[in-house]
Phi, psi and omega in degrees: 000136181284148177267128182288147181257151175297141180287127180294341186264001182297143170287175183302139179281139180259151180258188183303318181295317180288324179300312181298326178294321181279327187284056175234133189306315180292320180295318177297317182295323177296313180298318178299314180299310178300320177299318186281325185261350179095310176194167181192168176261166176301321180295315177300315179298318178300313178300316180295318186265000179069035178239166173286153174294336176295317180293315182290331176294317178301312183291327174298317176297325178290318177296323178293319181302328182256017169077022179265338179222157176212174177295144176267112184289349180281352178247129178298141179283094180253223181291321182260133181269127176266135183241147173224160182280160172238131183294156177209163172232161183219136169273077190300323182297316181293322181287332174292329180280340184275118181303332182285338183237358188302311185296316181289320180294320181296313180299317182295310180293326174295320177298319181296314177296319178298316182293321180294318176299316180302312181298313182294323178296315182299314176300317179295324189276326188261333185067189183204189178296154176302326179295314180286325173303323185292328183260348178291155185216139174213116190207162169218149176229144183227138175201173177265114189232154167272169176304315181294322182288326178292317180293330178292318178294314184297315179296319181292318180291315178300320180294322179295313181296311184296316180294319179295321181289327177293313183296320177295322181294319179294318177297322181292322180292333179280357177107001178278086185250344181302130175076006184273141176209165178291134182227139175252128176248119174256141174214115178240140174225098190235133173293135176281156180300144176291143173286154178305326184267359183289000000 
């Protein structure tokens, strides 16, 4: 059996302390909002989430302390501080098995699944302009693969996504902003449960 290798495109892995700091309902909601909108102030987050700016400021500082958010350099540092997310990765299965992190890992992963379902349902319900609808994509594929074949697919897709996002970021930084908007890309590659007779 092949041993799986770490993905070279993964964001920094978080440990138990960071996991527990993020696995808080308000902090997860704030992280999701920032991820979707690019950046926001504590006041904007408060208005959106029905919280005081004092509450959101406190939780933003906690997220910053654990490396989940940072200053957004595209906004001048004035009276209001603008925040943006910092990516992370989690080895959810190991953390779910560890009694010290199981509750926090479960809460975080449930939040990730719920957020994904909410975004997909909103996309399905509201639609978009014909141009964006033509290029949007939602699909699934199923096949019989070995560990090596699955890893080959995962690495190829991750390399494509990572490269495309880096090139888009560079073009945006160079001033190519016309027609640009936030886009969410989901990619899952999951083994299905074994049949009883398998």
